[in-house]
Each structure stands twice: as structure tokens, then as C-alpha cells.
N, C-alpha and C positions, 0 to 999 in steps of 0.2 A: 101556849103549852103544847108540846107535841103529843100526838096520840100514839100510844104503844101498840104495835102490830103483833098479834098473836099468830104464830106459825104453828100449824098442827105438827105433832110429834113425828108422824109418818112422813112429813116433808122435810124435816130437819136433817142436815148432814151429820151433825154431832149431837149427842145426847148427854145430859148430866146423868149422874148415877140414879137420881130419883126418876128422871124421865125414862131411862133405860129399864128400870125396874117396872114402871107402869107399862111400858111398851111391850116388854117381853114376858112379864109375869115371873121373872126370876128375881129372887130376893137381893137386896142391896149387898149383904155380906158375901153372897155367892158371886155377884158381879165384881166385887172388889178382889175376890180370890182369883177369878178368871182374868181380870186385868193384870194382876201381879204376875201371872204365869204366861200371859200372851200380850206382850207389850205392843204388838202391831195393831191391836184393837183400840188402843187408847192414844189420845192426844193430850199432853199435859200443858195446861196453861197456869203457870205458877204452881200452886198446890192443888189446883182443880183438875180432875180427870174428866175428859170428854170422850165418850165412846164413838167411834166411827160407826154410824148406823148400818151401812151396807156390809161392812166387815163383820159386825156383830151378828147380823142376820145370817150371813154365810156360815159363820162359826157355829151358831146354834143349830142350823140345819144339818151340819156335818157331824155334830157332837151330841151325844145323849147326856145333856147336862143335868136334867131333872132326874 
């Protein structure tokens, strides 16, 4: 049985909505709203949206989201 490797959130290149919420402190609903308006922040894998962590960091630094 293979051991699952846990990668810290700050080292991941893409974050699920739950990981992005924990990482940024921004709520899941607000992240969904941001993703809908800024498609360059998100990679879609089927129905799953993954945030580009670096792009999300830059976006939040440049925007007063809260």
C-alpha cells in the first residue's frame, strides 16, 4: 500500500476552494464569486475548480477583497 504524501498548502501550485479559503482567510462563497469574474485565476478540471496559488496571491494583494 502506497503512503500518501501530504504537501503543505503554501507549496502547492493549485488549491481547491477549501484549501484556498483556509490559505487566504476568504470565504468559499466569495472565492467562487472571484473565480466567476476572473477566469485567469482558475484551472477547471471537470467540474472542479483549482485556484492558481501565485495568481490568487497577486490578485488579493492588488485588490481590497475583504
